[in-house]
C-alpha angles and dihedrals in degrees: 000000000000109000134185089260089055092055090047090056092047091051088051090053092049090051090049092054092048090048091052091052094047095046094049098041104032126089088276090068093197116197107252090243092056092044093050093048094047094047092046092055093047092049091050092051094046091047091056103253116157121243090253091052092049093054090047092050091052094049095042095044098046096037095045097052094042089051091052100038111009099074091043090052091050092053090046091053092049091047091051092050092051091049092050097042093050094048091240094132092048091051090053092049095047093046089056096043093047088068095053130103123214096269095042096049094100090053092050090046089055089051092050092049091046092057094042092045094062095085101018138082117242096254094045093046092051092050089050090052099043096088090051094046092049096046095046091044089053089052092051092049092049091052091057090215097115128072120208126014115338087193092064091042090059099032094056097065091042092052092045095050096044093046093047094052092041093057107027112030129063140250083057108104097242097056090037090057089052091047092054095041095048094037092235124166108265098211093044090051092050091051094046091043091054092047089053093041101056099062089037092057091046094054099041095036124039096010098047091037092057090050098046100038096077089050098056124066097206120166118167122221109281094225091053091049090049090050093054096041099040090246092292115157116209091202089078090074132043092197115087094211091053091049093050093045089051091051089047092057095044104035118123130172136226093222095068100268118150123242114271099236089114088072111220107211111251093229092054091047092051092048092053091052096046104040096092095045093046092051091050092048092048088056090056092048089051091052090052099044109025132068121245091249094055114117090214089053090056091049092050092046090054096043092046096055105116095238092047093044093050091045091051091049091049094050091048091051092044090057103038098034099032122027096021091055091053097252110162116253090233093055092046092049091050092049091052091048090052091050092057091049090055093059099038092099092050091051090054092049089050090051091050090048090051090053092049091050093049092050090051089053098043095045094052095244091121091057090048091055090048091052095050094043091050092052092046093046092225119179104248094209091057092042092051092047093049094047093050091045094052095042093047093047095047099041098037092232126104088194092057089049093053099043094046095045090047092052092048094050101037095097092054094048092062090082096047126100121248093260093046091051091051090050089053089053090053093046092051091047091049090051092053091059100055129096092020100180144149096317092059122086092219091060092058093043091057094041095051097038092057098033093242129166117237090260093049092050089050093050092047115026100026093042094047094051092046090051088051089051095050095042091049091054093046091051091050091049091048093052091046089061090065099044 
């Protein structure tokens, strides 16, 4: 039954969302963490919470979500830094690309970005891939076999794969926040996320890239290309393997990574990337096949906990990509310190989002949304996707979109099955990716890296991420029909 009080709470929520958008995007330019904290306190006061309850909501919300996600995110950031600094990700990418022919290069680039995107944020993953994209694009241009921009042809699948994993597949922080908030099964969400991700990447990456590349005259700044490729010119060799080998020896990165002349073995690099995901998936297999009293089940449950899995992956990478390669302990420590600095802002946003979610629950707003949605018979997957899409687009933060949408829909997810909850996680994550425009950092990174005009960046980056968002939702809806 929808009462007057219910509508009052819903109006309060609408005002909170508007306030978030205004504070973050107005001339004040509030940091999302500050905006979330301020709005949360105001919502709590307007909803009638006592001062003691407000303080408890702040502590419980921020502390709870940082305990679940914060440490995992820190280990993920350190793992990503080790992978980048050692050249492991570049070795993986080049090993994949070395096997590609001219026409299949976009598909192999998507595969390389897909593997690299498992532990890395979108922006970091793109920076890692830029030397490879530039060097292979130079080779394509020198061959004269491609019409249009080879840079767009190769960037499109990389953007699609990195964005898809960033928004839809744990252990990325966004989907992981939704998993914890909605109490979804981690392994189930990873499996469903990957099933939804593969066709999504294909459509928004290689297929769209091949269509849009001839229509965009994109040519990055030569000095930037030289910086990322070590000044290597692929025109000096007609043989693809010689060109790529040359780029492998000379490649250097703008994010502080060392050159890859030390040669990290590809198998070791792949293992370092996949350890956390494999441990999480093994836990799910154990839950499906082993009894609760099984000793192996308990071991897999422990090892597959996100924080333990990411810690294990980090320790493995620290040993095989750091100390075993002879990297000095001082350099390794500095690299790890820098990696934590890079995610400090995200940790604060997550804490603010946790507070906002807790206030929605404690004030009764979550129950009010559940009541109205039940009466209106709204599809929760579409509702979650739309909320995350609008919040991400208007605030400029995919993380804000995910944490706010998760908090709003948590009461309704309590009655969903495990698979349905995982599908909701994917739908919310897909929504957070769409309409990535001028208020998103990723948009400007792509635009400036490839020397695009505003219109070109919109037709490529914004369009690719919006296609990823829509395809992700459609895949989640399709799977929901059969469960």
